[in-house]
N, C-alpha and C positions, 0 to 999 in steps of 0.2 A: 760679158759686157753688160751694159745697163739694160738692154732690152732685147726683144726677139729680133728686131731688125732696125738698126740705127746708124751716123757718121760724125765726124768730130771737127771742131773748129774753135777759134777764139776771136771774139770781136777785136781784141787787141792786135793779133798778129797772124793766126795760122788757120790751117785746115782748108775747108772748101771755099772760104771767102775769096781765095785767089782765083777760083773758077767762076766767080761772080754768081754763085748760087745762094739761095736763102732757104732756111727751114720753113719760111712762110709760103714757099711755092708748093709745098706738099698739100695734098687733099685726098679725101676718100672718094673713090670712083664707084664702088659698089659694096654692098653688104649682103651676106647670105648665111644660112645656118651652117654650122661646122659639125661634120660627123665625127663620131668617136674615133674612127679609123684615121682621120686626117689630123687629129689633135696631137701636136708635138710639145706644147708648152703647158697646157692646162687641161683639167678634166672637171666634169660636173659630178657631184655625188649627192645622193639622198641619205640623210642621216636620220636614224630613228633614235630617239632619246626619251627618258622619263623625266617629267617636270617635278617640281617640289611636292605636288599633290599626288604623285604616282601615276598621272595620266600619260599615256604613250603619245608622243607627237613626232612629227617629221620636220626636217629642215633641209632646204636646198643650199648647197655649198659649192664653191669653186676651189680647186686645189692645183697647185703647181706640180708639174711632172719633172722638174729639173733639180730638185733639192738632192744633193749627194747623200748617200746612205750614212756617211760618217758625220754629217752636219746636222745641227739642230735648228739652223736658220737658212732662209733662202738666199739672203744677200746682205749687203751693207749700204748705208747712206754715209756720206763723207762730209764732215764739217772741216773744211780746210781754209784757214785764215792766213792772209798774207800780212806780215808785220811791216807796213809801209810807213815812211816818215810822216805822211799826212794822216795816218790813222789806220787801224786794222780794216782790211777788206776781205769779204767772203767770196770764194770762188763759186760761181753759179753757171748754169747752162740753160740754153734754149734748145728744146728738142720737140719735134712734132710727134704727137701721140695719136695714132689712128683711132683707138677706142673712143676718144672724145673729139676727134677731128679738130684739134687745136694744138698750137705751140704752147708748151708748158715751161714754166720757170722752175728749175730743179737744182738740187745739190748733185754733185757727181755721185754715182751709185752703180751697183752692179751685183750680179749673182755670184755666189761663192763657188769655187771649184773644189773638186775632190781633194781632201787632205789639207785644205787651206784653213788657217785661222781667220777670224774676222779682220784682224789687224793686217795680215798679209794680203787679204783680198782688197782692203781699202787702199793700201799702198800701190798695189798693182793697178787697180781700176783708176786711181787718180793719175798715175803715169800714162796709162793707155788713153784715157779720155781727154786729158788736158796737157800732158807733157810735164807737169810739175812733179818733182820728186820730194817726198816728205817722210816723216817719221810719225808713227802712231803714238799718241800720248794718252788717250783715254777712250774707253769703250763703254757704251751704255748697256743697261740691262736689255734683255730681249723685248722687242716691241712688235705689236701686231697692227698691220696697216688698216684692216677693215674687218674685225672679227665677227661681225654680223653677216658678212658676205663670203669671206674666204679665210683660209688658214695661213695666208702669206705673212711672213714675219721677217724681221731684220734687226740688226744692231747698228746704232750710229757710232761711227768711229771718228774721233777728233784727230786731225793730222797737222803737225807742225811743219811749216815750209820755210827752209832757210834760203832767203833771197840772195845770199852771197855765193851759193853753189853755182858752178858754171852751167849745170843742167837747167837751172831755173832762170837763167838769163837767155838761154837759147833753147826754147821749148820745142820738143820733138814728140808729139803724141803718136801713139801707135794705133792707127785707125784700121778698122775692118771695113770690108766692102759692104755697102748698104747702111752705114752709120752716118748720120748727119747731125752734128752737135755744134752749136755755137757757144764758145766759152767766154765768159766775161767776169768782171769783179764788181762788187758794190760795197760802199762803206757800210759797216755794221750799223752805224747810227742812222743811216738813211734807209735801212731795209724795209721798215713798215711803210713809209711813204712811197717807196719804189714799188711795193706790191700793189698799192692802189693805182699807180701810174701804169704798170704792166697790164692790169686788168682792163683799164680804159683803152689800152692799145690792142686789146683783143686776145691777150695771153691768158692762159690758165695757170693758177698758182698751185704748185704741188704742196700737199699738206705739211710736209717736212719743212719747207721754206716758210710757209705761213705761220706754223707753230713757233719756229725760231724767231721770226719777226715779232710775233706777239710777246714772246718771252723777253726780248730786248725792250719792247715798248713798256711792258709792265715793270721791268727793272728800272727804266728811266722814270716812269711815273711815280713809283713808290720808293725811289732812291734806294734800291736794294744793293 
């Protein structure tokens, strides 16, 4: 799924909204060093390398422990757009992220399973996290989240959603215990302005959402 410990919902209809809970209720209660023996998801490494002048240097790096041996990526991000009569809308999520002690605005995403293709992973994760059923239409080149800090990488997969399918009229996400995700949609033309609004409301903007919003803004500004 998307994270180490997470749950799922949609502002429009489903998930833990029915239990009158909110991702904004989550908060960090303590922080302490993590021993190597306890680490299940990440590890720290010291890299020794030679720079262009031949000088030997070291670099501290974080690495995921979850990447399947058969995969060259850790996971996928999903660009799923609903073709609505009022205009295309992007599926987004609100999810609490303990490392920053904040609720983030994210696209659906998740870690790849053994033997999965990026496209299969995207279709599975979208269904599990949001209930929407879709078809992968385009896959990006490999992208690195923060190459100065870690080796985590992903591919962005575009997913087409047919709103005439019965499954997309009666959403049934497949939630895991410990996952709390609020799913909602936003008009593509409003994405940049909404990013500013969400930040004012105390949310953190995931870089994938922010970059997509900037791309749309630039396309509008330069009439691309």
